[in-house]
SEMARMI-901354 format. One record per atom (N, C-alpha, C, O): x, y, z. Coordinates in steps of 0.2 Angstrom, whole numbers, padded with zeros to 4 digits, always signed. Layout:
REM residues N
XYZ
...
This chain:
REM residues 169
+0004-0006+0000
-0002-0001+0000
+0004+0007-0001
+0005+0012-0005
+0009+0005+0005
+0013+0010+0003
+0018+0012-0004
+0018+0018-0007
+0021+0008-0006
+0024+0008-0012
+0019+0012-0017
+0020+0017-0021
+0011+0008-0016
+0007+0012-0022
+0005+0019-0022
+0003+0022-0027
+0005+0022-0014
+0004+0027-0012
+0012+0032-0014
+0010+0038-0016
+0017+0032-0014
+0023+0034-0016
+0023+0034-0024
+0027+0037-0026
+0019+0030-0029
+0018+0030-0034
+0016+0036-0038
+0018+0040-0041
+0009+0034-0034
+0004+0039-0036
+0008+0046-0034
+0009+0050-0038
+0010+0047-0028
+0014+0054-0028
+0019+0055-0032
+0021+0061-0031
+0022+0051-0035
+0026+0053-0039
+0023+0056-0047
+0023+0061-0051
+0020+0049-0049
+0015+0051-0053
+0013+0057-0054
+0013+0060-0059
+0010+0061-0049
+0006+0066-0048
+0011+0073-0049
+0009+0079-0052
+0016+0071-0045
+0020+0079-0046
+0023+0077-0053
+0026+0082-0055
+0024+0072-0058
+0025+0073-0064
+0020+0076-0068
+0022+0079-0073
+0016+0074-0067
+0008+0075-0071
+0009+0085-0069
+0011+0089-0073
+0007+0087-0063
+0008+0092-0060
+0013+0098-0063
+0013+0104-0065
+0018+0093-0064
+0025+0098-0065
+0024+0097-0075
+0026+0102-0079
+0022+0093-0077
+0021+0094-0084
+0015+0096-0086
+0015+0097-0092
+0010+0098-0082
+0005+0106-0082
+0010+0112-0083
+0012+0115-0088
+0011+0112-0078
+0016+0119-0077
+0022+0122-0083
+0022+0128-0085
+0025+0116-0085
+0029+0116-0090
+0026+0119-0096
+0028+0124-0098
+0020+0116-0100
+0016+0114-0104
+0012+0122-0103
+0010+0124-0108
+0012+0125-0098
+0010+0133-0096
+0013+0137-0098
+0011+0142-0099
+0019+0135-0097
+0024+0141-0097
+0027+0141-0104
+0030+0147-0106
+0028+0136-0108
+0030+0134-0113
+0025+0138-0118
+0027+0142-0123
+0017+0135-0117
+0014+0139-0121
+0012+0146-0122
+0012+0149-0128
+0011+0150-0115
+0010+0156-0113
+0017+0157-0116
+0015+0162-0119
+0024+0158-0118
+0030+0160-0121
+0029+0159-0128
+0031+0162-0132
+0026+0155-0129
+0026+0154-0138
+0019+0158-0140
+0018+0160-0146
+0015+0160-0135
+0009+0164-0136
+0011+0170-0139
+0009+0172-0145
+0014+0173-0133
+0013+0180-0132
+0023+0182-0137
+0026+0188-0137
+0026+0178-0138
+0032+0180-0141
+0031+0182-0150
+0028+0179-0154
+0034+0187-0151
+0034+0188-0156
+0038+0188-0163
+0040+0193-0164
+0039+0183-0167
+0044+0179-0171
+0040+0184-0177
+0034+0185-0178
+0048+0187-0181
+0051+0190-0187
+0047+0185-0193
+0046+0187-0198
+0046+0178-0190
+0049+0174-0197
+0039+0173-0196
+0036+0171-0201
+0036+0173-0191
+0030+0170-0191
+0024+0177-0192
+0019+0176-0195
+0025+0183-0190
+0022+0188-0190
+0023+0190-0199
+0028+0189-0201
+0018+0193-0202
+0018+0196-0208
+0020+0203-0206
+0019+0205-0201
+0022+0208-0212
+0022+0214-0211
+0020+0219-0215
+0018+0219-0222
+0019+0225-0210
+0014+0231-0217
+0020+0236-0216
+0025+0236-0212
+0017+0240-0221
+0023+0247-0219
+0017+0254-0215
+0011+0256-0215
+0022+0255-0212
+0017+0258-0207
+0020+0269-0207
+0024+0271-0211
+0017+0272-0203
+0020+0280-0202
+0019+0279-0193
+0014+0277-0191
+0025+0283-0190
+0027+0284-0184
+0020+0291-0184
+0020+0295-0189
+0017+0291-0179
+0013+0296-0176
+0014+0300-0170
+0013+0306-0169
+0020+0295-0166
+0021+0301-0162
+0028+0293-0157
+0028+0287-0158
+0032+0296-0152
+0036+0293-0151
+0039+0297-0144
+0041+0303-0145
+0039+0294-0139
+0043+0298-0133
+0048+0292-0129
+0049+0287-0131
+0050+0294-0124
+0054+0293-0119
+0055+0292-0114
+0061+0294-0115
+0054+0290-0107
+0055+0295-0100
+0057+0292-0097
+0057+0286-0097
+0060+0294-0093
+0065+0292-0087
+0058+0288-0083
+0053+0289-0083
+0061+0282-0079
+0056+0278-0076
+0057+0277-0067
+0059+0272-0064
+0055+0283-0065
+0060+0280-0058
+0061+0273-0055
+0066+0271-0053
+0053+0269-0055
+0052+0264-0052
+0050+0261-0060
+0046+0264-0063
+0055+0256-0062
+0053+0252-0068
+0047+0244-0064
+0045+0243-0058
+0047+0242-0070
+0042+0236-0067
+0046+0232-0064
+0052+0233-0065
+0045+0226-0058
+0049+0220-0058
+0054+0217-0063
+0060+0217-0063
+0050+0215-0069
+0055+0214-0075
+0062+0217-0076
+0067+0215-0079
+0061+0222-0072
+0066+0226-0075
+0072+0231-0069
+0077+0235-0069
+0069+0227-0066
+0073+0229-0057
+0079+0231-0058
+0082+0236-0057
+0082+0225-0060
+0091+0223-0060
+0094+0224-0065
+0100+0222-0066
+0091+0229-0070
+0094+0232-0075
+0097+0239-0076
+0096+0243-0072
+0101+0241-0083
+0098+0247-0084
+0096+0253-0088
+0097+0259-0089
+0091+0248-0090
+0083+0249-0094
+0081+0251-0090
+0079+0247-0085
+0080+0260-0088
+0073+0263-0084
+0071+0267-0089
+0066+0270-0086
+0072+0268-0095
+0071+0272-0097
+0065+0267-0101
+0067+0262-0103
+0058+0270-0102
+0053+0268-0106
+0050+0273-0114
+0049+0279-0115
+0052+0267-0117
+0051+0269-0125
+0043+0269-0126
+0040+0264-0125
+0040+0274-0129
+0035+0274-0132
+0032+0276-0139
+0031+0281-0141
+0030+0271-0142
+0031+0270-0151
+0022+0270-0154
+0018+0266-0153
+0022+0276-0157
+0011+0275-0158
+0012+0274-0165
+0018+0276-0167
+0008+0272-0169
+0008+0269-0176
+0003+0268-0180
-0002+0265-0178
+0004+0271-0186
-0005+0270-0189
+0002+0264-0195
+0008+0265-0196
-0006+0257-0199
-0003+0255-0200
-0009+0252-0206
-0014+0256-0205
-0009+0249-0210
-0013+0247-0216
-0014+0240-0217
-0009+0238-0220
-0019+0236-0216
-0017+0229-0219
-0024+0229-0225
-0030+0232-0223
-0023+0227-0228
-0030+0225-0234
-0034+0232-0235
-0039+0232-0236
-0031+0238-0234
-0037+0243-0235
-0040+0245-0229
-0043+0251-0229
-0039+0242-0224
-0041+0243-0220
-0035+0248-0211
-0030+0245-0210
-0038+0253-0209
-0032+0257-0207
-0032+0257-0200
-0038+0258-0197
-0026+0256-0197
-0025+0253-0190
-0020+0257-0184
-0014+0258-0186
-0022+0258-0179
-0020+0262-0175
-0016+0258-0168
-0019+0255-0164
-0010+0258-0167
-0008+0255-0160
+0000+0258-0158
+0003+0263-0161
+0003+0253-0152
+0008+0258-0149
+0013+0253-0147
+0012+0247-0149
+0016+0254-0146
+0023+0249-0142
+0027+0251-0136
+0030+0257-0137
+0028+0248-0132
+0032+0252-0126
+0035+0245-0125
+0034+0240-0127
+0042+0249-0121
+0051+0245-0119
+0054+0249-0117
+0055+0255-0118
+0057+0246-0112
+0063+0249-0109
+0072+0248-0111
+0076+0243-0111
+0072+0255-0111
+0080+0255-0114
+0085+0257-0107
+0083+0258-0101
+0090+0259-0111
+0095+0263-0106
+0093+0270-0108
+0087+0271-0109
+0096+0274-0109
+0096+0281-0108
+0097+0283-0115
+0093+0286-0118
+0104+0281-0117
+0106+0281-0124
+0101+0278-0129
+0097+0282-0132
+0101+0271-0129
+0096+0268-0132
+0088+0271-0133
+0085+0271-0138
+0085+0273-0126
+0080+0278-0129
+0080+0284-0132
+0075+0286-0136
+0087+0288-0131
+0086+0294-0136
+0087+0290-0144
+0082+0291-0148
+0092+0285-0148
+0091+0282-0152
+0085+0280-0156
+0084+0279-0162
+0081+0278-0149
+0074+0274-0155
+0070+0279-0152
+0064+0277-0152
+0071+0287-0149
+0068+0292-0150
+0069+0294-0160
+0066+0295-0165
+0074+0295-0158
+0075+0298-0166
+0075+0292-0173
+0074+0294-0178
+0075+0287-0173
+0072+0280-0177
+0064+0281-0179
+0061+0280-0184
+0061+0284-0172
+0053+0282-0173
+0051+0289-0173
+0045+0290-0172
+0054+0295-0175
+0051+0302-0175
+0047+0302-0179
+0048+0299-0184
+0041+0307-0177
+0035+0307-0179
+0034+0305-0189
+0040+0305-0191
+0030+0303-0193
+0032+0303-0198
+0037+0300-0202
+0037+0301-0208
+0041+0294-0197
+0045+0291-0202
+0042+0286-0203
+0037+0285-0200
+0044+0281-0209
+0041+0278-0212
+0044+0271-0210
+0049+0270-0213
+0041+0265-0207
+0044+0259-0203
+0040+0253-0206
+0035+0253-0208
+0045+0247-0205
+0041+0239-0205
+0036+0239-0199
+0038+0241-0193
+0030+0236-0199
+0026+0237-0195
+0029+0228-0194
+0033+0226-0198
+0026+0223-0188
+0023+0218-0187
+0016+0216-0185
+0015+0219-0180
+0013+0214-0187
+0006+0213-0185
+0005+0205-0185
+0007+0200-0188
+0001+0205-0179
-0002+0198-0177
-0008+0197-0181
-0013+0200-0181
-0005+0190-0186
-0010+0187-0192
-0019+0185-0189
-0024+0184-0191
-0017+0184-0182
-0024+0183-0177
-0029+0187-0177
-0034+0187-0179
-0025+0194-0173
-0026+0199-0172
-0024+0206-0176
-0023+0211-0172
-0025+0206-0181
-0022+0211-0184
-0021+0220-0181
-0018+0225-0184
-0024+0219-0177
-0026+0227-0172
-0019+0226-0168
-0015+0231-0168
-0017+0221-0166
-0008+0221-0160
-0003+0220-0167
-0002+0216-0171
-0002+0225-0166
+0009+0226-0170
+0014+0229-0165
+0014+0231-0159
+0020+0228-0170
+0024+0231-0165
+0029+0233-0170
+0030+0229-0175
+0032+0239-0169
+0038+0239-0174
+0046+0236-0171
+0050+0237-0176
+0048+0234-0167
+0055+0231-0162
+0052+0226-0159
+0050+0226-0154
+0050+0218-0165
+0049+0212-0162
+0053+0209-0156
+0051+0204-0152
+0058+0212-0156
+0064+0209-0151
+0062+0212-0143
+0063+0211-0137
+0060+0215-0145
+0058+0220-0138
+0051+0218-0134
+0047+0215-0138
+0049+0217-0128
+0045+0216-0125
+0044+0218-0118
+0048+0220-0114
+0037+0219-0117
+0038+0223-0109
+0033+0217-0105
+0027+0217-0107
+0037+0214-0101
+0033+0208-0097
+0026+0214-0093
+0027+0218-0089
+0020+0211-0095
+0014+0214-0091
+0014+0214-0085
+0019+0217-0083
+0010+0214-0082
+0008+0215-0076
+0004+0208-0075
+0005+0205-0069
+0000+0205-0080
-0004+0202-0082
+0002+0194-0081
+0002+0189-0077
+0006+0196-0086
+0009+0190-0088
+0012+0187-0081
+0012+0181-0081
+0015+0190-0076
+0017+0191-0071
+0011+0188-0066
+0012+0184-0061
+0005+0189-0066
-0001+0187-0063
-0003+0180-0064
-0004+0176-0060
-0002+0180-0071
-0002+0172-0076
+0003+0168-0072
+0000+0164-0069
+0011+0168-0071
+0017+0164-0070
+0014+0162-0062
+0015+0156-0059
+0012+0168-0058
+0010+0167-0051
+0005+0163-0053
+0008+0157-0052
-0001+0163-0054
-0007+0160-0052
-0008+0152-0055
-0012+0147-0053
-0003+0151-0060
-0004+0145-0065
+0003+0141-0065
+0005+0135-0064
+0006+0144-0067
+0013+0142-0069
+0016+0141-0063
+0014+0136-0061
+0020+0144-0059
+0024+0142-0051
+0020+0139-0048
+0023+0137-0043
+0013+0135-0047
+0009+0132-0042
+0010+0126-0045
+0009+0121-0042
+0011+0125-0051
+0008+0117-0057
+0018+0113-0057
+0021+0108-0056
+0021+0121-0058
+0031+0118-0058
+0033+0116-0050
+0037+0112-0048
+0028+0121-0045
+0034+0121-0039
+0028+0114-0036
+0031+0109-0034
+0022+0114-0036
+0019+0106-0034
+0023+0101-0037
+0027+0099-0033
+0022+0100-0042
+0024+0095-0048
+0032+0094-0043
+0032+0088-0040
+0036+0097-0043
+0045+0095-0042
+0045+0094-0033
+0048+0090-0031
+0039+0099-0029
+0040+0095-0021
+0036+0088-0021
+0038+0084-0018
+0030+0087-0026
+0029+0081-0023
+0035+0075-0029
+0037+0070-0026
+0037+0077-0035
+0045+0073-0036
+0049+0071-0031
+0050+0065-0029
+0051+0077-0028
+0056+0076-0023
+0055+0073-0018
+0059+0069-0016
+0050+0074-0016
+0046+0069-0008
+0045+0066-0012
+0045+0070-0016
+0044+0060-0015
+0041+0052-0018
+0051+0050-0018
+0054+0046-0015
+0054+0056-0022
+0060+0053-0021
+0064+0051-0015
+0067+0045-0015
+0064+0053-0012
+0067+0054-0005
+0063+0049+0000
+0067+0046+0004
+0057+0048+0000
+0056+0041+0004
+0057+0034+0000
+0056+0028+0002
+0058+0036-0008
+0060+0030-0012
+0066+0026-0009
+0068+0020-0008
+0068+0035-0011
+0077+0032-0008
+0079+0030-0001
+0085+0028+0001
+0072+0031+0006
+0075+0028+0011
+0073+0021+0011
+0076+0017+0013
+0067+0022+0008
+0064+0013+0008
+0069+0007+0005
+0069+0001+0006
+0074+0012-0001
+0079+0006-0005
+0083+0005+0003
+0084-0001+0005
+0085+0010+0005
+0091+0010+0009
+0088+0003+0018
+0092+0000+0022
+0083+0005+0017
+0080+0002+0022
+0080-0008+0019
+0082-0013+0022
+0076-0007+0012
+0078-0015+0010
+0083-0017+0010
+0084-0023+0011
+0091-0012+0008
+0096-0016+0006
+0098-0019+0014
+0099-0025+0015
+0098-0013+0020
+0098-0016+0027
+0096-0023+0028
+0100-0027+0030
+0091-0023+0026
+0087-0030+0030
+0090-0037+0026
+0087-0043+0028
C-alpha cells in the first residue's frame, strides 16, 4: 500500500510539473513575437517619446534599462487602417536613439499579429513583461511547477529511504 501511495505521488508530481511546464511553454510561444511568423506591413510613426521611470516594473528592476520608450504608429492591412503602440524599456542612450529612429512621420516596417491584426509592433525583439504576465506565472505556472517538483522530490526522498531500508535487511 505504501509503495502504491509513493508511486501515485510521483506520478502526480510528474503530471503537475508537466502541466506547469506546458503552461509556461504555451504562454511564452503565444506571447512571443517572431519576425518569421508575424507578417509585415508598412507604417508611419504618429508619435514617440521616452521618459525616465523612477520605479521600472519588476521585470526590469536589476537592469540599466530604466527609460520607457513609447511609440505610436498607423498601418494599413488590406485597405483597413489601424493605429497601435508599443512600449519597452531601454538605457538612456538607446532610448534617445529610438526616439530619433521613430520620429513622427517616419516610415517603418510593422509586424502584426495575423490572428489579431489590431495588435502590432515595430520592434519584435522588445517585449514589456506586463502585470498580466506576472499574474499568470504566479497563479498558474508557479503552483503547478512548484507543486510537481515538491511531490517528485518528496517521493524520491521516500523511495531512497525505502531502498536503503531494504538493503539493510
